[in-house]
N, C-alpha and C positions, 0 to 999 in steps of 0.2 A: 816651956810652951813656945817661947819665941824661937828657940833653936829648932823645934820641930817645924814651925811655919817657914823658917828660912830654908830648912832642908827640903821641904815640899816644894817651895818656890823654885829652888835650884833644880830639882828634878824635873819640874814642869818646863822650865826654860830649856834644859838640855833635851827634853823630848821634842819640844817645838823646833829646836834647831836641827835635830836629826830629821824630822819630817820635811823641813825646808830643803835640807841637803838631798834627801831622797827624791823629792819632787824635782829639784833642779837636775839631779843626775838622770832621772827618768826622762825629762824633757830633752836633756842633752843627748841621750842615747837615741831618742826618737828622731831628733834633728839629724844626727849622724847617719841613721839608717835611711832617712829620706834623701840625704845628699848622696849616699852611696848608690841608692836606687836610680836617681836621676843621672848620676855619672855613668853607671853601667849601661843604662838605656841609651845615653848619648854615644858611648863608645860602640855599642852594638850597631846602632844606626849608621855611624860613620864608617864602620868596617864593611857593612853589607850594602850600603846604599850605592846604586848604580843607575844612572839615567837611561842606560841601554837595556836594563833588565826587563824582560817581559815573560809571558806565560811559557814560551818555548824554552827560555833559559832555565826556568824553574823545573820544567819537566826533564830537560837534559840532565840537570843536577840530580834529580831524584832517581833517574834511570842510569846514572853513572855506574853503580855496582853491577847492574844487568849487562851494560855494555862491556865492562871488564870481563865478566864471566863468559859472554859470547865470544869475545876476542880470543881468550885463551882456549876455550873448547874448540872453536873453529880452527885454530892453529894446529891443534893436536889431532883433530878428526878429519883433516883435509884428505889425508891418504886413504882413510876409510871411505869417504864419499867418492873419491875417484875410483877405488876398487868396486864400489857398489854400482857406479855408472857402467863400468866396463863389464861387470858380471851380468847385470840386467840386460844390457844391449846384446851381449854374446848369447844369452839364453834365448832371446827373441830370434836372433839370426839362426841359431841351431834349430829351433822349432820350425822356422820357415823352411829350412833346407831338408829337415828330416820328415816333417809331417805334411806341409802344404805343397811344397814343390812337386812331389810325386803325383798328388791329385791334380795339380795344374797341368802337368805333362800328359796325364791320362784323359782328362775331361775337356780341356779348353781347345779352341781352334788354333791353328798355327799362328794366325795374326795376334791373337791374345797372348799366346805363349811368348812370342817375340817381344810384345809390349811389356809384359811382366818381367821378363829377363833383363831387358834393356833398362827400364826405369828402376827396377829394384836394385840392380847392381850399381847404377850411376848414383842413386841416392845413398847407398851404403858407402861407396867410396868417398862421397862428399862429407858424410858424417864422420867417418874415421879420420880423414885428412884434417878437417877443421878442428876436431877435438884434440888430435895430437898436437897440432900447431898452437892451439890455445893454451895447452898445458905447458909445452916446452918453450914457447916464445916469451921472453922477458917483456913486461909491459913498458919498460923504459924508466930510467932513473936519472935525475939531474946530476951533473958532475959536482963534486965536493968543492972544487976551487971556483972562485968567482972571477976568472980571468976573462973569458969571452962572453959572459952573460951581461946583458944590459937591462936595466929596468926590472930587476927581480927583487923579491922580498926575502926575508929570512924565516925559515921554518922554526917555530917555537920549540918543537920537540927534538929534532935532530940537529938544530943549529947549523943549517946548511942553506945555500942559495935555493930559492923556490921560484921557478919561472911561472909564467901565467898558465892557468888551468892545471897546475900541479897541486896535489894534495897529499897529506901524510896518511899512510895506512897504518893503523894501530896494530893490525895482525902481523903484517910483514915487518913493521917497525922501520919503514923506509918511505921516502917521498916517491910518488909515482907520477909520471908525466901523463897529463890528460886522464886522470884517474876517474873511472866510472864507479866501480865498486870492487870489493873483494869477493870472489866467487868460491864458496867452499867445494862446489862440484868440480872445479878445475884445480883446487888447491893453489890458486894463483890470483894475482890482481888482474883486473881488466883495465888496461890502459892504452896508451897511444899505439903501441906496436902490435897488440893482440886483440884490440876491440873488434876488428872486422872478423877475425877468426871466431871469437865468441858469438857474435850475432849470427854468422853463417851457420855455425853448429846448431844454435837454437832453431834457426829457420829450417834447416834440412832435417833435423831430428823431428820437428813438428810435422813436416811434410811426410816423413817416413811413417810416423805413428798414424797419421790420418789415412795414409795409403793402406797400411795393414788393417786398420779398423774397418775401412770400407770394403776392402777385398775379402776380409774374413768374416763379414757379417753373417752370411748364410751358413758358413761352417760353424760359427759360434752358436747360432740358434739350434742347429742339428746336434752339436756337441752338448749343449745345455740340456736339450730334451733327452739325449741319451743318458746323461748323468742322472737325471731325475728318474728315468726308467730303471737304471741300475739300482738306485736306492729302493724303489718299489719292489723290484724282483728280489733284492736281498732281504727285504722285510718278509716277503712271502716265503722265501726259502727257509728262513729261521722259524716261521710258524709251522711249515710243513715238517721241518726237522723235529720240532717239539711234539707234534701230533702224528708222527709218521706211522703208516700201516704198510702191510705187504703189497697192496695194490696201488699205493700212491707213488707218483714220480716227482721228484723235486724239480723246480723250475730251472732253466739253463742259467749258467753263470757266465759272466764276462771275463775274458782273459786279462792278464796284466797289461798286455800291449794295447788292448782296446781302452782300458781305463786310462792308461797313460796318454794315449792319443787324444781322447776327449778332454781330459783335464788340461793338457798342454794348450789346446786350442782356446779353451775358456781363459786360461791364464794369459795367453798372448793378447786376446781381444780386450780384456779388462785392463791390463797394464798399458797397452798402447792407447786406449781411449782416455785413461786417466792422465797419462803423460801429455797427450795431445791437448787436453783442456788446460792443464796447468802451464805447460811450457808454451802453448799457443798464446795464452794471456800475457806471459812474460815477453814473448817475441813481439806482440803488438805494442806493448808498452815501450820497448826499446826502439821499435820502428817509429813511434811518435816522437821520441826524443831525438832520433837521428834526423827526422824531418825538420825539427826546429833548431838543429845544430847545437844540441845540448847534451850533457851527460847527466847521469842520475844525481850527482852532487850539484852540478850547476843549475839543475831545475829548481832546487830549494833556494839557492842563492839568488837566482834571477827572479823567483817569485817574491822574495822579500824586497829586493831592489825595485821591482815593479810596483809593489804596494807603497813603498816609501816615496817614490817619485810621483805616483798617482795622487798622493795627498798634497803634493806641491804643484799639481796641475801640469806635470811633465810626462813625457812618453818614454818608456824604456825601449832600447834597441839592443839586441844581442850582437856584440861585435864579431862573433864567430859564426854567424849565420849568413849564408849567401843566397838564401831562397831555398824552397823545398827541393827542387830538382837538382840544383847545384850542390846542396848538402849531401844528397845521396851519391852524386858523382865523386865528390871529395872523399866521402867515407869509403866507398868501394874502390877508389883509385881508378876510375874510368876517365881516361884522357881522350881516347878516340873511340869511335863506334865499335870497332872490332874487340875492344876490351870487355864489352858486355858478354862476349862468348868466352874469351880466353881468360878473363880475370874473375868473372862472376859465375858462369855456368860450368866452368872447369876448375880443378884445383890449381891455385896460383899462390906462390909464396912472396908476391911483390910487396914492397914496403909501402906504408902510407905516405901521404904528402907531408913534407916538412920533417923536422927533427924533434918536434915536441918542445923545443926550447923557445922558439919564436914562431909567430903565426903570420907569415906573409901570405899574400893573395895566391892561391893555387892556380896553375895554368889552365885548369879545366873550367874555371869559373867564367861565365860569359858576361856578367855584369858586376861591377865593383860596388860593394855596399859601404856606406859611410860608417866608419867605426865609432859611432857616437853612442853614449849611454843615455843621454837625455837631450831633448831639444825643446 
């Protein structure tokens, strides 16, 4: 009897000891899990914390895969975009010469004929010249050696000297002097040496599209009405063919030349009007940037800097702006009054002011601006 009691007591003590050990082990595991959680949370915060992080940085990080895809697609499709521009422009020129020019020579007065011939060919020459120069002219790249460069930073991607106003193009994989943007329609970067060619092409292309849209408005209305009449007569012809009798005569049909003529006029007007709206908006946008002495990239940088200094009660000044009028003179390379004719209204391959490595005061600037960022 006593032996059974002793055995029962021993079993109970062993059971209690096991319960205590299990409880301690469970508490120990919970404490270890809590410690690991707090440690991981601290590590995550220490790795991701940045006092300069804001909503723009988060959005850029989220859209980084999209940027990568756009960069690679743009790099490979640049030749396709250039071929598309050349093809569409050539089609419009062909329609003007084949369809519209004979009507102009037959119906317009000699004065209007001279005006259309002079303005149309001048506009076409300016478009072709500036587009060719924008494609073939290098935007400018900084030298790899830092021998003659002063006050430059180092590009984080190509590990090379990076002068002021220079930015790295992820599509070309090179730094570009005074980079504005990478244009897929040129298959080239827009920078220091071809920025004027790019803007002039946009301007004269917009002017040419507006000219074609206004000049061809009456022809477009007549051609559109003729196409609608073709559709109606074609429908009637099919109905007559289905219920034809010996005394019925089918309605007249339009020839292939007539159909091609009317559809070409409609195609010309729709394409020119669409390009005039889209490219006209882009041209106005770049004209505003040129007036302020900024590029597309510098606009975002200056806006953030302006907001930062505004919170401190200071005023931001663009060190590369010399005033609206002087900014245009510097951009177009107008040093003397006759340059408005020889360098702006006529094709001119003159180089821009400066080398893009340093930004000294251009000779055409009438008043020097204080190169201060904040006062």
